[in-house]
N, C-alpha and C positions, 0 to 999 in steps of 0.2 A: 504494500500500500504506500509506503514511503517513497519508493521509486516512482510510482505513478504520480504522486503529488509533485515530486521533484521535476519530472518531465513536463508535467502540466505547467509548472511555474516557468520553466525555461522557454517553453513554446510560446506562452502568452507574453513573456518578456520581450520576445522578438517583435510582437505586434504593437508594443507600446508606442512605437514611433509613428504608427499609422494614425490617420484622422479618426475621430471618435465614431463617426457614422460607419466607417469601414470596419472598425473593430466590432461594432454591433452587428453589422451584416455578416461577418465571418462567424460570430458566435451563433447567430440564428441559423445560418446556413448549415453549420456542423450539427446543430441540434435537430433541425428538420431532416437532414440526411440520415441521421441515426434512427429517427422515428420511421422514416421511409423504409430503411433496411429491415427494421423490426416487422413492419407491416407486410413487407414482401417475402421475407425468408423465415420468419418465426411464426407469425399469426396464422397464415394459410395452412401450413402443414399441421399445426395444432388443431385447427378447426376441421381439417380433413379427417384426421385421426379420430377426433371427437364424434363427427358425423357417422363414421364407420362403426364406432363402438356403440353409439346410440341406436344405429340401425340393427345391430346384432341384439341389443337389449330389447328393442321393439319387437323383433321376431320372437325372442324367447318369452316375452310377456303376452304377445297377441296370439301366438299359436295355441296354447292351452285354452285361452278364453274363447277363441273362435271355434275350437273343437267342442267346447262345452255348449256354445250357442247352437252349433249344428245338431248336437244331440237333443237339446231342448226343442229345437224346431222340428226335428224328426218325430219326437214324442207328440208334439202338437198336431202334426199332420195325421199321425195314427189315431189321434183322438178326434179327428174330423175338423180341426181348426186350420184352415188354409192360409189365413192372413199372417203377416209379419208384424210383430210389435214395433212401435215407434222407437222404443229404447234399444232394440236390437239393431235397427237401421242406424241409429245414432252412433252406437259403438263401432259398427262396421265402417261407417264414414270417417269416424275419428281415426281409426287404425289406418285406413286407406290414405287419409290426408298426411299423416306423419310419414308413411312409407314413400309417398310421392315427394314430400319435402326433402327427406334424406337422399333419395335418388337424384333429385335435382341439384342439391348441393354438391354431391360427389361428381356429377357431370360438369358442374361449373369449375371445380378444381382441376379436372382433366383438361377442360378448355383453356384454363389459365396457363397450364404448362405449354400448350401449343402457342399461346400468344405472349410468352414470357418476355421476349425481347421488346415487343411493342409496349407492354405494360411498364417495363423498367424505364424506357425512354420517356414516355409520357408522364410518369410519376416524377421523374427527375426534373422535367421542364416545369411541371406544375408546382413542385416544391420550391424551385428557384424563383419562379415568378411571385409566389406567395411571400418569400423572404424579402424580395425587392420591395414589394408593396408595403409589407409590415415595417421594414426599416424606414421607408419614406414617411409612413404615417407616424411613427414614433418620433422621428427627428423634427417633423413639422408641428407636432402637437404632443410635447412630452407630458406623459401622465405620471401618476404616483408611482407606478411600477418602475418606470424608467428613472425617475429622479431619486428613488430610494433603493429599490432592489438591485438595479443595475450598478449603481455607484458602489454599493456594498460588495457586490460580486467582483467588481474590478479591484477594489482594495484587497479582497481575499486572494484573488489571482495574482496580484502584484507582490505579495509577500511570500517568501520562501517558507514552506511548511515543514521542510526537513531540517531539523536543527543541525547546526554545524558542530562537529565533534572537536573538542579541544585537543590540540596536538600533544600537549604535556600538561599533566595535572599540577597545579601550583602547590608547593609544599606548605604554603601558608595561605589558606583560602581568604579571599577578601570578604570584608563585612561592610554593609552599608546601613545608613540610617537616613531619615528624612533630613534634608539640608536646611530646613527652617520649620518654625512652628506652624503646623497645619491644623486648623480646628477640626476638620473632618477626616484627618489622616490621609494616607496615600493608598491607592488601589493597586492590588496585584491582579493582573488580568490573565485570561486563558491563553491569549495569543498576543504577539507584539503589535497591537493596533488599538487605537482609542475606542473602536467600535466593538471590541471583543468583550465577552461577558466578564463581569467582575467576580473573582474567586474569594478575595479576602481584603480587608481594609486594615492596614497597619497603623499603629498609634505613634505619636512622637516619642522618640527614644528607643523604639523597638528595633532590634537588630535583625538584619537580613543577611543570609549567607549567599554569596555569589557563586553560581554554578558554571562559571567559565563559558557562558554563551551570550553572544550579543547579536542583535539584528537591527536594521534600520528600515523603517516602514516607508510607504510611498510619499509621506509628507516630510521625510528627512529626520524624523524623531528617532533617536537611539534608544533601544530597549535592552534591558538586562534581565537575564533569567536568574531568579533568586528563589530561596527557600526561607520561609518564615520559621520562627522558633517552634511553632506547633506543627510543622511538617508540610505546610501548604506550598506547592511549587507553582510558579507562574512567572509572568513578565511584568516589569515595572519600568516606567519611564526614567531614563537617566537624568531628566531635567529636575526631578524632585528629590533625588537622593544624592548623598555624598559618601565617600569612603570614610569609614570610622577611623 
């Protein structure tokens, strides 16, 4: 998982020099293409298998019921009743409907295999056109999703999620404290960014043990990985602490 995060970070870092609309287009294009591949290669075989299994179940359920209805109808004819009950017609029609439905679906999946190239081409064109229109709509009329979710996603993508390992462990670990009196204390966060969830709030004079890892976020703020006296590990801004 760490290698995936690391590769994602470096790939997105290469796109940071591109205009914002082009970054948005690339993100939506990749997302829509993944959805397209899932719909083309995973969903149809799954539904094809499901239809075949349901057809088998339908046969196993309908065969004894229809045999019982035939026996009942034979007994009725022997008793001089030639008519067919409405509920018998309803059950027969229901079983016939499901059988036609499953047969039709299986035929459609076979037809899809014959038109596979055409379907791939037209779904690609449709997905690309939709991404272009969606990108233009978002850039011309930014909504709440774009202004909040997209910005947070960019911050997350622009920070390296794989911690850098220290080359040599320091024989005398550094200790930090708040560099001035803060009434509300200082926040230790889950990740090296101001938008990350808060894990713990230290008080003035509380000692933090430095874990030999540093990162700089997209705003240029330096973050230190620390551990509090009660064992909480996280990141704290270097702007609010000083070495003891």
